[in-house]
C-alpha angles and dihedrals in degrees: 000000000000117000095237093056091045093051090050088058091049089051090053090052091051092047091050093043088235102162096176094055091044091052093050094047097045097045108118090226095036132055099344091054088069094057115104104234097158097102092049133080120224088256092052091051090054093045093052090052091049093048094049101039104035092119091061096064115205092011085073090066092044094054092041091053093050093048091048088051088052090050091052090047090057088062093042092245097146099171092052090044091053092048091053092046095049088049088058090048092051092051092047092050089055090068101025096093091059095045125091128234095279088088096057098093088053093045090054092053091044092053095045092050090047093052094047093045091049089054091052092046091051091049090052091048092046092053091051094046097040089229137085112274127182102169096124094047091049089050091049090050091058093054095043089050090055090050091052092050092050093048096043093048097044111137098188119125114280094259091058100028120125097203093100089066094053098086090060089056090049089057091051090052090049089056091051094048092050090050091049092044089238097126093148088072090065090073092072090055093048090052089052093050092047092046124106095248093059119089118260111280095233091061094066129095112282096236091050090052092050093050092046094050091047092056095041087052091054092044090051090054090055088051092049091245093137098165092054090044091055092047093051096044091046089054091050092049095049095046100039112114109262090229092060097085095162092052091048090052090051092051093046091051089068099029096059111073 
């Protein structure tokens, strides 16, 4: 697909507040991966986005950043791709507080892609330096943490509230803290989830609850809270989708003594 036509479709999703379509199209491994960016320079990619999306304000910068990240990915330039992606995240966070929950599917894709891209950028940097580097992942953690705080503290009416997307962000942060070997920082997130201001756990998406219980189970093992660890991992095992064989193996690895 040509970039101009693709950006028109993204604009239609923004105009219609269609978060699911926006998420699918702007996933780095989803819709935007099918766009032919080969004839275009990074600057031309950005200019096309600006020309087509000018009426959407800051969303113009968000989409341009993601498409530039995709362009850099095509040439395996992971550090440049991450810089473009984090630029999109920064711009999105500028308006996130004022948005309603229609944006949450897109935010989730944006944060997952940012975490994965940060990991690849750090791997690239580590190979060049001959030492372990985690600068991009640490940077990503700061931005995801801000997103969690904004979602968790949203005071909008229930029909517009972003709190129900907060547990997904917690799980992304868990993955970052495990990668950085900073598991002690997970405890602050657990306190927030277990706090009175957070929505009731049973109201969340099933897959988010399974992932959360899996990580809390592992964290509890590190803290020698074996009874809690077993309870959480057992929950994750029993509620994990039967088609997710790899996930079940990961849970079982820690559940079986």
